[in-house]
N, C-alpha and C positions, 0 to 999 in steps of 0.2 A: 595544346589545348586547357586553359585549367580548373580546378578539382569546383564541381559546382559547391555552393559549405551547403548541411545539411540545416532545414530552421522546420520551426515546429510552433504547433496550435498552442501559448502558453497560457491559460486563464488566467492562474497570479504565484503570486512571487511572497511568501511573510512567513513572521518568524511566531512559532506557538510550541505548547506543549504536547507531546505524541500521545492522543488523547485512547489506541487500541495498539495490541499486542502486545509481545514481549518486552518493546524500550515504551512502556505505559508512562507516564509521569518524565520523561526526556526532554527537555528544549530543543527546540530543532529549527533550520529555516525550508522553508517547505515549497518546491516546485512542482503545482497540480499543471498536468498536460490538460488536455480538450481531447474527445473521443473513447469509444471501449468500445469493444471488438463482444461485448457482451450489452444486457440489458437488463440489469437486477431488478426486478419490483420495491427490493428493501433495498434498494442506488440512493441517496441523498445527495450527493455532485452530477448533477445535470450540467455536464459542459460541455455537449453538442460545439452549437453553434458558438462559437469566440471571433470573435476581431480586431480585438487589444488584449494587452496583458495588464491584469492588476496588483501593482506591485504595494505592500503599506508601510511606509515609514511615517515616523519611529512606529518601529514591531507598538502593536498592540495598542496605540492610539484612532486605527478609524479615517486615517486619513490614506487617501490610494491617490497614487498618482498613476497612471498611463501609459507604455509605451503599446503603438498602432500598431499591424500587423504580428505575421508571426517574427518569429528570436529567435538567432543563431544562438551556436552553442557557447559564446564569446560573451553576445547579450546580458545572457542570461541569467553565466554564470557572473558578469560584474553587478548584475540585479541583485542576485545572491550576498554577493558584498559588499555593496552596502547597506544590508543589512546585518553586517558583523563591526563587533568594536570589541577593545579589547576591558571594557565592564561587564560584557556579558556571555556566560558560560554557554556552549551552542555544545550539543555528546554531538550531532550530527546531520547531514544535511539531505533532506528524504523527498524522493521523489515519486508522486504517487497521483493519482486523477478522478474517473478514467483507467488509462491502460497505460504505463510511459514504457512499453515498450515499440504502442505502439508506433512511435518517434523512428524510432530504426538503433540500431551500431551504435551508425557514426556520428550520430549527435549526439549520444549515449556517453561516449567513450570518447569523441571531443568536450565533453562539455565536464566529465569527469580530469580529464588534465586542466582543464581550469581552472580546475577549482582545486586539485593534490597543493598549490601552496597554503590552502587556511587550515591543513592539517588533517580536516576533517573528515570519514569518512560517507560515501553516499553510502543512503538507504533507497535500496529498491521498497516500493507496496504494490505486490502486484497482484493476479487474477490467477495465474500462476500456468497456460493456456500458450505462449507461444515458446517451447522448448529454443526452439532454432534461433530462433533472437538472443536467445538466457547467456545462451553457450557463446554467441559472441566478445556479449560486453559481462561476462562473467571476473573475469579481472580488473576490469574495472570498480567493480561494487566491494562494498564491507559490509555491508549488512542485508540481507535480505528478508522482506516479509509475502509471507507466500498463500494467500487466499484456495480454501476447496469449494468450490463451490457449489450444495446442492439444490435439486429441484424446485425442495415446499420452502426454497425463500430467494431465487431468482428466480423459478417462472420459465428457464430449462433444461434441460437437455444433461444430465448430470457431464464430466469429460473428466473420470478416475485417470483409468486409461495413462492420458496425456500431463495429468495433474502428476502425478510416479513420472511420468521420463523429465516432466520438470526439477518436480521435487530431489532426482537423483543431480539432478545440477549443481537443485543450491542447495545442499547440500557440503559442495562443498568450503561454504562458505558462514558466519553466523547468520542467523538463523531462526525463523522459527516458519508455523503452519496457523492460519486459522480457520474456524467455519462459524460463518454469522449462520444462526439458525429461528425459528420464530413458533411460534404454539403448535402449530400444524406441523409438526418437523416428524420424520418418523426415525423411530430407532433404527430399522434399516439402512439410512442412508448416512448416520454418526457412524455406525460397522462402517461402512461404504470410505468413510473418508478419514476413519484411524486404518484400516489396514489398506491404503497408500501410504501414509507416514508408518508405522509397520513396515511395509518391506522391504524402505532405505533404512533405515534408521529408528530405532523406540527410542533413544533417546531426542529425537529434539523436539521442543518446546514445541506444546499443543493448544492451542488455547480456544476454549468454546466463546462465545462474543454472544448474550443473544442479539439480536437485531434492537434497536431503539426505536421507542411507539411513535407512528410517521406515516402519515399518507397510508397502503394500504396494513398495514404494520399498526394493529388496532390495542398491541399490550406484548406486554412479556409475559414471557414463556412462564407459567407457572414452576414452584420451586420444585417440585416434586420431578418437573421435567428434567430438571436443569442437574438435579440429582445421580437423573437416573444417569446421560449424557453421560454425570462425571464420572459414575464408577465403571462405565462402558468403556471406555476413554482408558480409564489409568487403569483398567484389567488387562491391556496391554502395552499400554504408551507408559512412558518414565517418564515427563516429567508436561502434567495436563492441567489447570486452571482456567475458572471461567471470568470473565473479564467485558462489562458492558466499555458503552462509550465513551468512557470518562471526561473527552471535551465537551461533550454535550450539559452535561452536569455544570462546567465552570463558564457552561458560556463562551466555549474559545472556538476562533474557525479550526 
């Protein structure tokens, strides 16, 4: 009996500039998957209800093609490749969401194999809560941006021990850890996130990201709070930066 090809709900595929974390400013092709196992209050990508994939062609044009239904790894790879050309210099292919690992290891491994001929590394943007799936796909990935979600910004209980387990796998690749914080964030939350990284490898880049105002987030945190968190993290970690969502300033996708 033939094995059933995995499929996934893909919300959109587009070309843009990475706006967050370690690879900010790099041009990527993004594959945004629908669905997430968390419900962060600051989330700006509500993609749970998706019936077709939106593909922007050509890049930056706001002209959208659609593919109805769920996509296979090969269909997704072909859509990604349709945005590539010799005239465009790309850094990597980003799997984002939602939470990309929810689509499962079979899909991600098959997709990575299908885009291997592009020569571009696959970049995973993840909430850092599904270590078992990560273990199954780690060899297909080149770059990993992992979030540590803190209660003041997510409205959900922390998962620091799961985050640490996830990071131990993540650290096998070129990676970074990102923590989104809000004006209400407490020092003990940043301390806990720093602990996660310090226990695995203090040299892993650590990004503090103030949540972009919108929805329940009414304003950026005060500078004195940002400086305090930066100094706290820098006292234990070797590579700390404060980086906002830069693509918002540029009005990019």
